[in-house]
C-alpha positions in Angstrom: 12.5 -7.4 -1.7 9.6 -5.9 -3.7 8.0 -3.8 -1.1 8.1 -0.1 -1.7 8.8 2.6 0.9 5.6 3.8 2.4 4.7 7.4 3.1 4.5 8.3 6.7 0.9 7.5 7.5 -1.6 9.9 9.1 -4.6 9.1 11.2 -6.3 6.8 11.4 -3.5 4.2 12.1 -4.1 0.7 10.8 -4.8 -1.7 13.7 -2.0 -4.1 12.6 0.5 -1.2 12.5 -0.6 -0.1 15.9 0.0 -3.6 17.2 3.5 -3.7 15.6 4.3 -0.3 17.1 3.2 -1.6 20.5 5.4 -4.6 20.2 8.4 -2.4 19.4 7.5 -0.2 22.4 7.5 -3.2 24.8 10.7 -4.5 23.4 12.6 -1.2 23.8 11.4 -0.9 27.4 12.7 -4.4 28.2 16.0 -3.4 26.5 16.2 -0.3 28.7 15.9 -2.5 31.8 18.8 -4.6 30.7 20.8 -1.4 29.8 20.3 -0.1 33.3 21.6 -3.4 34.7 24.7 -3.2 32.4 25.4 0.4 33.3 25.0 -0.3 37.0 27.4 -3.3 37.0 29.9 -1.5 34.8 29.9 1.6 37.0 30.5 -0.4 40.1 33.4 -2.3 38.5 34.8 1.0 37.1 34.7 -0.3 33.5 32.4 2.6 32.8 34.8 5.6 32.9 32.2 8.3 32.5 29.2 7.2 34.5 27.5 10.6 34.8 27.0 11.2 31.1 26.0 7.6 30.7 23.3 7.8 33.4 22.1 11.1 32.0 21.7 9.8 28.5 20.1 6.6 29.7 17.6 8.7 31.7 16.7 10.6 28.5 16.3 7.4 26.6 14.2 5.9 29.3 11.9 8.9 29.4 11.6 9.0 25.6 10.8 5.3 25.5 8.1 5.7 28.1 6.6 8.6 26.2 6.7 6.6 23.1 4.8 3.7 24.7 2.2 6.1 26.0 2.0 7.8 22.6 1.5 4.4 20.9 -1.6 3.8 23.1 -3.1 7.3 23.1 -1.7 9.3 20.2 -0.4 6.8 17.6 -0.7 9.4 14.8 1.8 11.6 16.6 4.3 8.7 16.9 4.3 8.2 13.1 5.0 11.8 12.3 8.2 12.7 10.5 9.7 14.9 13.3 9.1 12.2 15.9 10.8 9.5 13.9 13.7 11.8 13.0 14.2 12.6 16.7 14.0 8.9 17.5 16.7 8.0 15.0 18.9 10.9 16.2 18.6 9.7 19.8 19.5 6.2 18.6 22.6 7.6 16.8 23.6 9.4 20.0 23.3 6.2 22.0 25.4 4.3 19.5 28.1 7.0 19.4 28.1 7.4 23.2 29.5 3.9 23.5 32.9 5.2 22.5 32.7 8.1 24.9 31.5 6.6 28.2 33.8 3.6 27.9 37.5 4.2 27.7 38.5 0.6 27.1 37.1 -2.8 26.2 33.7 -3.8 27.5 31.5 -6.9 26.9 28.2 -5.0 26.5 27.6 -1.9 24.4 26.0 1.1 26.0 22.3 1.2 25.6 22.3 -2.5 24.6 20.0 -3.0 21.5 18.0 0.2 21.9 19.4 1.7 18.7 18.2 -1.4 16.8 14.7 -0.9 18.2 14.6 2.6 16.7 15.6 1.3 13.3 12.9 -1.3 13.6 10.3 1.3 14.6 11.1 3.4 11.5 10.9 0.3 9.3 7.5 -0.7 10.7 6.0 2.7 10.1 7.7 3.9 6.9 8.8 0.8 5.1 11.9 -1.1 4.4 13.8 1.7 2.5 13.4 4.1 5.3 14.4 1.3 7.8 17.5 0.6 5.7 18.4 4.3 5.7 17.9 4.6 9.5 20.1 1.5 10.1 22.9 3.0 8.0 22.6 6.3 9.8 22.8 4.8 13.3 25.7 2.5 12.3 27.5 5.4 10.6 27.2 7.5 13.8 28.9 4.7 15.7 31.7 4.4 13.1 32.3 8.2 13.1 32.4 8.3 17.0 35.0 5.4 17.0 37.1 7.4 14.5 36.9 10.6 16.6 37.9 8.6 19.7 40.8 7.0 17.6 39.7 3.6 18.6 38.8 1.9 15.3 42.1 0.0 15.3 41.3 -3.7 14.6 37.6 -3.1 15.1 36.9 -2.4 11.4 35.3 -5.8 10.9 33.1 -5.5 14.0 32.0 -2.0 13.0 31.2 -3.2 9.5 29.2 -6.1 10.9 27.2 -3.7 13.1 26.4 -1.6 10.0 25.2 -4.7 8.1 23.2 -5.9 11.1 21.4 -2.6 11.6 20.8 -2.0 7.9 19.4 -5.6 7.5 17.2 -5.1 10.6 15.7 -2.1 9.0 15.2 -3.6 5.6 13.9 -7.0 6.7 11.7 -5.4 9.5 10.1 -3.1 7.0 9.5 -5.8 4.5 8.0 -8.2 7.1 5.8 -5.4 8.4 4.5 -4.6 4.9 3.7 -8.2 4.2 1.9 -8.6 7.5 -0.3 -5.6 6.8 -0.9 -6.7 3.2 -2.0 -10.2 4.5 -4.3 -8.5 7.0 -5.8 -6.4 4.3 -6.3 -9.5 2.1 -8.0 -11.4 4.9 -10.3 -8.4 5.7 -11.1 -8.1 2.0 -12.0 -11.8 1.7 -14.3 -11.6 4.8 -16.0 -8.5 3.3 -16.3 -10.2 0.0 -17.9 -13.2 1.7 -20.4 -11.0 3.6 -21.2 -9.1 0.4 -21.7 -12.4 -1.5 -24.2 -13.6 1.1 -26.1 -10.3 0.8 -26.2 -10.6 -3.0 -27.2 -14.2 -3.0 -30.0 -13.7 -0.5 -31.3 -10.5 -2.2 -30.2 -9.4 -5.6 -29.6 -12.8 -7.2 -33.0 -14.1 -6.0 -34.7 -11.0 -7.4 -33.0 -11.6 -10.8 -34.0 -15.2 -10.8 -37.6 -14.2 -10.1 -37.5 -11.7 -13.0 -36.3 -14.4 -15.4 -39.1 -16.8 -14.3 -42.0 -14.4 -14.3 -41.2 -11.7 -16.9 -42.5 -12.0 -20.5 -40.2 -9.2 -21.7 -37.3 -11.0 -23.6 -35.0 -8.0 -23.3 -35.6 -7.8 -19.6 -35.0 -11.5 -19.2 -31.7 -11.3 -21.2 -30.5 -8.4 -19.1 -31.4 -10.2 -15.8 -29.6 -13.3 -17.1 -26.4 -11.3 -18.0 -26.4 -9.5 -14.6 -26.9 -12.8 -12.7 -24.0 -14.4 -14.6 -21.7 -11.4 -13.9 -22.7 -11.3 -10.2 -22.2 -15.0 -9.8 -18.8 -14.8 -11.4 -17.9 -11.9 -9.2 -18.8 -13.6 -5.9 -17.3 -17.0 -6.9 -20.5 -19.1 -7.4 -20.3 -19.1 -11.2 -17.8 -19.7 -13.9 -14.7 -17.5 -13.4 -12.7 -18.4 -16.5 -12.0 -15.2 -18.5 -10.9 -14.9 -22.1 -8.2 -12.6 -23.5 -8.7 -8.9 -23.7 -10.1 -8.8 -27.3 -12.6 -11.6 -26.8 -13.8 -10.0 -23.5 -14.2 -6.6 -25.2 -16.2 -8.2 -28.1 -18.4 -10.0 -25.6 -18.9 -6.7 -23.8 -19.9 -5.0 -27.1 -22.4 -7.7 -27.9 -24.0 -7.4 -24.5 -24.1 -3.6 -24.7 -25.8 -3.8 -28.2 -28.4 -6.2 -26.9 -29.2 -4.3 -23.7 -28.9 -0.7 -24.9 -29.8 -1.1 -28.5 -26.8 0.9 -29.9 -24.0 -0.3 -32.2 -20.7 -0.9 -30.4 -17.7 -1.4 -32.5 -14.4 -2.9 -31.3 -11.3 -1.8 -33.3 -8.1 -3.6 -32.5 -4.8 -2.2 -33.7 -2.3 -4.1 -31.6 -2.5 -5.8 -28.2 0.1 -6.5 -25.6 0.0 -9.3 -23.0 -1.8 -8.4 -19.8 -2.2 -10.2 -16.5 -5.7 -11.5 -15.6 -6.2 -8.8 -13.0 -5.2 -6.0 -15.5 -7.5 -7.5 -18.2 -10.4 -7.7 -15.7 -9.8 -4.0 -14.6 -9.5 -2.8 -18.2 -12.7 -4.6 -19.4 -14.6 -3.5 -16.3 -13.6 0.2 -16.8 -14.5 -0.1 -20.5 -17.9 -1.6 -19.7 -18.7 1.2 -17.3 -17.7 3.8 -20.0 -20.0 2.2 -22.5 -22.8 2.0 -20.0 -22.3 5.6 -19.0 -22.4 6.6 -22.7 -25.6 4.7 -23.3 -27.4 6.0 -20.2 -26.4 9.6 -20.3 -25.1 10.5 -23.8 -27.8 9.1 -26.2 -25.2 8.1 -28.7 -25.8 6.6 -32.1 -22.4 4.8 -32.1 -19.9 3.8 -29.6 -16.3 2.7 -30.6 -13.8 0.8 -28.4 -10.3 1.1 -29.8 -7.4 -0.9 -28.5 -3.7 -0.3 -29.2 -0.3 -0.4 -27.6 0.7 2.5 -25.5 3.1 5.1 -27.0 6.0 3.6 -25.1 5.1 0.1 -26.4 5.0 -1.4 -22.9 1.3 -1.4 -22.2 -2.3 -0.9 -23.5 -4.1 2.2 -24.5 -7.9 1.7 -24.8 -10.4 4.4 -25.7 -14.2 4.4 -25.5 -15.6 7.1 -27.9 -19.2 8.0 -28.3 -21.0 10.5 -30.5 -23.5 11.4 -27.9 -24.5 14.8 -26.4 -21.3 15.1 -24.2 -21.1 17.3 -21.2 -19.3 20.3 -19.8 -16.5 18.9 -17.5 -16.1 22.3 -15.8 -19.7 22.3 -14.6 -20.4 18.6 -14.2 -19.0 16.7 -11.2 -17.7 13.2 -11.8 -20.1 10.6 -10.5 -19.5 7.2 -8.9 -19.4 5.5 -12.3 -16.3 7.5 -13.4 -14.6 8.0 -10.0 -15.0 4.5 -8.6 -15.8 2.1 -11.5 -13.4 3.6 -14.0 -10.6 5.6 -12.2 -10.7 3.4 -9.1 -10.5 0.1 -11.1 -7.6 1.4 -13.1 -5.6 2.8 -10.2 -5.9 -0.5 -8.3 -3.8 -2.2 -10.9 -1.4 0.6 -11.6 -3.3 2.1 -14.6 -4.9 5.5 -15.1 -7.9 7.0 -16.8 -8.8 10.3 -18.5 -12.2 11.6 -19.5 -12.6 14.2 -22.2 -16.0 15.6 -23.2 -17.4 18.6 -25.0 -21.1 19.4 -25.1 -22.6 18.3 -28.4 -19.4 16.5 -29.5 -19.5 13.3 -27.5 -17.2 11.8 -24.9 -13.9 10.0 -24.9 -12.7 7.8 -22.0 -9.0 7.0 -22.4 -7.5 4.2 -20.4 -3.8 3.3 -20.0 -2.6 0.0 -18.6 1.2 -0.5 -18.1 
């Protein structure tokens, strides 16, 4: 399982998570109905030796489940808060432990039925598989400790261990499946947005660039329009998408920048590690934005792109250095180019970026890719 534990989310709640929470709420209400039937039958047959505590705890569980269902509809952010989830798991542990208190002897159905498992599932859906696994272990441990206090473990060791494995697996698998469903939902939404964006570009920007190439007599402008059209078509999937290795991509970037901005751009390669296509694309895109920013705002006479292995030897360290006018980082807010096109690109693939600049001494953009 490669999914990582998710932080407890805050508003707004993702629609897919809200649906999953609603499914768990419906399931636990159905489980409550069956638990009521079991308690009623066992009380009449006198298998249930302590009916009053059993009914009282079942009433609390029913009220809590009803409030949870209402909260999922009207206040989902409250239902995903840490205190609420802790209380939910604590109540599930109490229900699991109560099985050894309200019944004195053998009984075919456990008290509360599968309600403790729904609590584990809820935690897994909201917080991820690691939290779900932990919740399952906690609930099962409460049952084992209660059995030990009641001195009724006896030959039930295998059954108790099986219950622990079942609850832990429920939490782990439930969290993993939930994460995959939400990731798939995000990918579908991103694909739809990309398609809509592609239509907008095709009907507007690409047509404008084509007109510029046909009607302009300025060779520099024509070359710039041709480069932009090629990049946009590759981005939206209507042009060639094959990419080269990092070094060749950076050298092509440097050649385009020299042609467009009329400044020398040097690529210095010390040592290069293997990167995935997505990491290469992000690194090249961030470097291109750094070069463009330098040309537009710094008035440099030279830009240098240097590539080397990271200090730990497990990734890439790329720097874009210009000898332009620089800027005061304390007084100048980062724009969209740095925040989104550089930092955003790098963070999406697990990298990071750092910008250093001093007025009159140029700017350095440092990129790290694991």
